N, C-alpha and C positions, 0 to 999 in steps of 0.2 A: 087959207087955212093957214092955222097958225099951229106950231108945234104940238101945245098945250092938245089939240086935238087926235095927235096919232100918238103920243106917248104915251109910255107904261109908266107907270108908277109903285107898280107892284115891282122894286128893283132886290136882287139879289145879290152882298155885297161880300166880300173878303177883309181881312185886315196884310199889311205889307206882312204879317208875321207866320200869317197861314200857309200850309207846305203848298207846293205848286200838284201833289199829288190830289188834296180837297178840292185844287182849281177841277181838275180833271171829270173828279166825280161829277159835279155841281154843270158842269158845260156837260156829259154824256145826257144827265138823267133829266136835267132841266131845257134841255137843248137848245144852248144860247150859247154863244160866239165871241160874250165880252163879260168880263166880271168888273164894276168897279171897284178901285180898292179905298177905302175910308179909314182914316185912325180914330184915336178913340171918342174923339169928337164929333163923328160921324160926317168931317168933309173930306172929301175927294182928296185923293193923294196921290192917286194912278191907275190904270187902266191894263186889264189885263187881257190878251187875242185868244181864243182858240191858236193863232197862227204862234203867237208866242208860247205858248206852253206845244206847241209840238215844235219848235225850234228847239225846245230846251229839253225835250223828252230826248232819253236813249236810244239807241239804233235799239231795233229787234236783233240785230247781228251782234251788237254789242253792250248784252245786260246784265253781265257781272260786273265788267267795268265802269260800269256806270248807273247798279242800281241804286246809286243812293243819290240821283240825284233828283228826283221825284221829292224827294224830303226837304229840300232847299226851301227856302221864302220864299213868297211873292215877291218880297224885295228884291231878288235877286232879278227877277226880270219882267217885272210890272213897266210900263210906259209911265213917263211923269210931265213930261209935256204934253201936256192936256187941251185941249180948244173945247172949250163950252158958252154955251149961250142962256136964254131966261128961255122960260117956255110961250113965252107972249111974242116971238120974234118969226118972221114966217118962213114954212121948210122952203119954200121957194129960194128969198134970201141966205137961210141956214145952208143950203145945196150948192148957190153961189159962194160961199164963202169956205167952203170944204174943197171946192175946185178952184178957187184961187189960190188958196192955200199948196193944195196938195201939187197944183203948175208951178205954185214960185220952190215948190220945195226937191222939183226936181230938176228944175232949172239953176240950183247952187251946186 
């Protein structure tokens, strides 16, 4: 089976200048875990996950101190080292590639 048969083409994207708060709203509303970040030409420049947002969000115990954190741009938390592939790659190969990449990252 190739990635094309299981991938979603109805993608929600944001830009690096959109706020963390806007990503929070979309993740909650759409029940997704990742948002691709694109530039004005719709080229992928980063990725924001629900974990990135959780790590950037203020603690419920210190909301006054960090109340402006959610107004920061996504560029401040997005990952820019993104591994991409084509729609024609086998999903098994893509998983193997991912596993090797993750394994290598933990060994360094």
